[in-house]
Structure formats: structure tokens, C-alpha cells
C-alpha positions in Angstrom: -42.0 8.5 2.3 -41.7 10.6 5.5 -40.2 8.9 8.3 -43.4 8.7 10.6 -42.8 9.6 14.5 -43.5 5.6 15.0 -40.9 4.6 13.6 -38.9 7.4 14.7 -39.6 6.1 18.4 -38.7 2.4 17.4 -35.5 3.1 15.9 -34.3 4.9 19.1 -35.1 1.9 21.4 -34.2 -0.7 19.6 -30.9 1.0 18.7 -28.9 0.3 21.5 -29.6 -3.4 21.4 -28.9 -3.5 17.7 -25.8 -1.5 18.2 -24.4 -3.8 20.8 -24.0 -6.7 18.3 -20.9 -6.5 16.5 -21.4 -7.6 12.7 -18.8 -8.8 13.2 -15.8 -10.4 11.0 -13.1 -8.1 12.1 -11.8 -8.8 15.8 -10.0 -6.8 18.6 -8.7 -7.9 21.6 -10.8 -5.4 24.5 -8.3 -2.9 26.5 -8.9 -0.2 29.4 -9.1 3.0 27.9 -5.5 4.8 27.6 -4.4 7.2 30.2 -4.2 10.2 29.0 -7.0 9.6 26.4 -5.4 10.2 22.6 -5.7 13.4 21.1 -7.1 13.3 17.4 -4.3 14.2 14.7 -5.6 17.5 13.2 -5.7 17.6 9.1 -2.7 18.5 7.1 -2.8 18.6 3.5 -0.4 15.7 2.1 -2.0 13.2 4.8 -3.2 10.2 3.6 -4.6 6.3 4.2 -5.0 3.5 2.3 -7.5 0.9 2.5 -8.3 -2.3 1.4 -11.9 -3.0 0.7 -13.3 -6.5 0.9 -16.7 -8.7 0.3 -17.1 -10.6 3.6 -19.2 -12.9 2.1 -16.3 -14.4 0.0 -13.5 -13.0 1.2 -12.0 -11.2 -1.9 -10.8 -7.7 -2.3 -12.5 -5.5 -4.6 -10.3 -2.6 -4.5 -7.2 -0.8 -2.9 -8.2 3.0 -2.3 -6.3 5.9 -1.5 -7.4 8.8 0.6 -5.2 11.7 0.3 -6.1 15.6 2.2 -6.4 17.5 -0.7 -6.7 21.0 0.9 -7.7 22.1 4.6 -10.1 25.0 5.2 -13.5 26.1 6.0 -14.0 22.5 4.6 -11.5 19.9 4.8 -11.4 17.8 1.3 -10.3 14.3 0.9 -9.8 13.0 -2.9 -10.0 9.4 -3.3 -7.8 7.1 -5.5 -8.6 3.3 -6.9 -5.8 0.8 -7.5 -5.7 1.2 -11.0 -5.5 5.0 -10.4 -8.9 5.6 -11.1 -10.3 9.1 -9.4 -13.2 8.6 -6.6 -16.1 11.2 -5.6 -14.2 13.1 -3.0 -15.5 13.2 0.8 -15.7 16.7 2.2 -15.7 17.8 5.9 -16.1 20.4 7.6 -15.2 21.2 10.6 -12.7 18.4 11.0 -14.4 14.5 12.0 -17.9 16.4 10.7 -18.8 14.7 7.0 -21.0 16.8 4.6 -20.6 14.4 1.4 -20.1 10.9 1.8 -18.8 9.1 -1.1 -19.0 5.8 0.6 -22.0 4.9 -0.3 -23.3 3.7 -3.8 -24.6 7.2 -4.8 -22.6 10.6 -3.5 -24.9 11.9 -0.5 -24.6 15.5 0.7 -25.9 15.9 4.2 -28.3 18.8 5.2 -26.5 19.4 8.6 -23.0 17.5 8.9 -23.2 14.1 10.8 -19.7 13.3 12.8 -17.6 10.6 11.3 -16.5 9.3 15.4 -17.6 9.8 18.7 -18.2 13.3 20.1 -16.6 12.1 23.0 -13.6 9.5 23.5 -15.4 7.7 26.1 -16.5 4.2 26.8 -20.0 5.0 28.2 -20.7 8.2 25.0 -24.1 7.2 22.7 -25.9 10.0 20.6 -28.7 9.6 18.3 -28.6 12.0 15.2 -31.3 13.4 12.9 -31.0 15.2 9.6 -31.8 15.1 5.9 -30.0 14.4 2.9 -29.7 14.6 -0.7 -28.5 12.6 -3.4 -25.7 13.9 -5.7 -27.3 16.1 -8.5 -30.5 15.9 -6.6 -29.9 19.1 -4.7 -34.1 19.0 -4.1 -34.5 16.0 -2.6 -34.5 16.0 1.0 -34.8 12.8 2.5 -34.8 11.8 6.0 -31.8 10.2 8.2 -31.3 8.2 11.7 -28.2 7.3 12.8 -27.8 6.1 16.4 -23.9 6.3 17.2 -22.8 4.3 20.4 -19.1 3.3 22.0 -18.3 -0.1 22.3 -15.1 0.5 24.2 -11.5 0.7 23.3 -9.7 -2.2 21.7 -6.3 -3.5 20.5 -6.6 -4.4 17.0 -4.2 -5.6 13.7 -5.0 -5.0 10.6 -2.4 -4.7 7.2 -0.7 -1.6 8.4 0.2 -2.5 12.2 -1.4 -2.5 15.7 -3.3 0.0 16.8 -5.5 1.0 20.3 -8.6 2.1 18.7 -12.0 2.9 20.1 -14.6 0.7 18.8 -18.5 2.1 18.1 -21.3 1.2 16.0 -24.1 3.3 13.8 -28.0 1.5 13.6 -28.6 3.7 10.9 -32.5 3.9 9.3 -32.9 5.9 6.4 -35.4 7.3 3.5 -33.8 5.3 0.2 -33.6 7.8 -3.0 -35.5 4.9 -4.4 -39.3 5.2 -3.6 -39.8 1.2 -4.1 -37.2 0.5 -1.1 -38.5 1.4 2.6 -37.7 0.2 6.3 -34.0 0.8 4.9 -31.5 0.1 7.5 -27.4 0.1 7.6 -25.1 -1.3 10.1 -21.8 -0.4 11.1 -18.8 -1.5 13.1 -15.7 1.0 13.2 -12.3 1.1 14.9 -11.2 4.7 15.0 -7.9 5.2 15.9 -6.8 9.1 17.4 -3.6 8.9 16.7 -4.1 8.8 12.9 -7.2 11.1 12.8 -9.2 7.7 10.8 -10.3 4.7 11.2 -8.2 1.5 11.1 -10.9 -1.2 10.4 -14.8 -1.0 9.3 -17.6 -3.0 8.3 -21.0 -2.1 6.8 -23.4 -4.4 5.9 -27.6 -3.1 5.2 -31.0 -4.4 4.6 -34.3 -3.0 2.9 -38.0 -4.4 2.1 -39.8 -3.6 -1.1 -42.9 -1.3 -0.7 -46.1 -3.3 -0.8 -44.5 -6.6 -0.6 -44.9 -9.0 1.9 -41.8 -11.6 2.9 -38.3 -11.6 4.5 -36.2 -8.3 4.5 -33.1 -8.3 1.2 -29.9 -7.8 2.3 -27.2 -5.3 0.5 -23.5 -6.0 -0.1 -21.6 -6.6 3.7 -17.9 -5.1 2.9 -14.9 -4.7 5.4 -12.1 -2.4 4.8 -8.6 -2.5 6.7 -6.4 0.2 6.9 -3.0 -0.7 4.8 -0.7 2.3 5.0 -1.1 5.7 6.2 1.1 8.9 6.5 
């Protein structure tokens, strides 16, 4: 199913409204923009971040995931390990801050052209829409449509298990074509607190919804998840 021009226009028009509504179970305290603006930490082999992943609806901890930079070059490879030592799919960026292979979804996703992981400008007024295609890993010929509207909401002071941070809160509204053709009108919303000084986010929330092709009724809600930084180095 190809996204129509009508869908494109509608999603673009609604994005500023939808992205202005926090999900939002995480809370930060608004602060003025730091001066000077912090510099985004550059990647080095061995840098790592450990996150606690929770189910938003029941508050249960689902896993503790450690992400560690394994290599830095034309591509930056971030290996991911579960609390019991299980190896998850790696995240691949290139250049730094541009996602090429995203393992955060139920299927490993490979983008035709990379997408920014954080705002291209650390400005409270910055927003931008990105349009690209993606393939599910193992099916390189499947080119599925992806629209993402990213908008900054402001600087906040936020406390997570790893400590207190001044972070830039931004939101993503994503309209995408599902690899399952029965799932249509697929939407994902994310709220992210990005801390430039650690080169990654300190808190993140995500939820999604879709409808079934040919069926009339309310949208079907997917899982809603929260990640909090537990430690980093």
C-alpha cells in the first residue's frame, strides 16, 4: 500500500498538534535553554548506556539493556545486550546521530536514507518532516513508506536512575507503511529526552496504533513502553 498524497498532506498538517501532546508518563521541569548550548558528545569505542525498559500500562520492568559502541568509522555500530547476557540486534548509525539500521522495533528496520536520532538543531523552535523508505531486515527488496515529523518541545531538567540531566525534549509523529499488508493507518508517537553531553537520550516513551484493512472500528493500540537511563560511561 503506497501512502497517498492525501495522507501525506493530512499527516503533515496534524503533526504539530499531535506532537504537542506528551504521551507522557515521564515528567521533566521546563528550564531555559543552556548558554552556551552543550556540545554533542562524539562517539568512541567503549562508550555505553544501560536502559531500564518498562511496560507503561502496568509499570513492570521488561528488561535492562546495555548498548555499547563496538566500532567507529564510516558506520558506528552499537551492540546491545540484555540483562541475562543475550545478544540483541545491533544499531547502526552513519554518520553519528543518523540511524541506518534501527533495532528498537519488533522487526529490524533498515532505512533507505538515514534518519536523525535527535534534532538537527538544538533549538526550541526547530521542527522538520522526513520522508524515506525502509526495508525489514532479510527482505531488502521491500521498500515501505515512512514519514516522520520531529519537533522540539523545549529544554527540561529530568531525573532518571542515572541521575539528573538537562535534556532537550522532542517528539516524533511517525506515519508508516507496515510490512503486514493487513495493518493500515499505522502511527507511532515518541517522546524523547536527549542529553547532548552523553550523546544519547536519557528517557524515552513510545506508543503506536493501527487499523485492520477492510474493518470498521476503533484503532488497535500497540504496546506502550518507557526507557530510562540507569548508567552510562
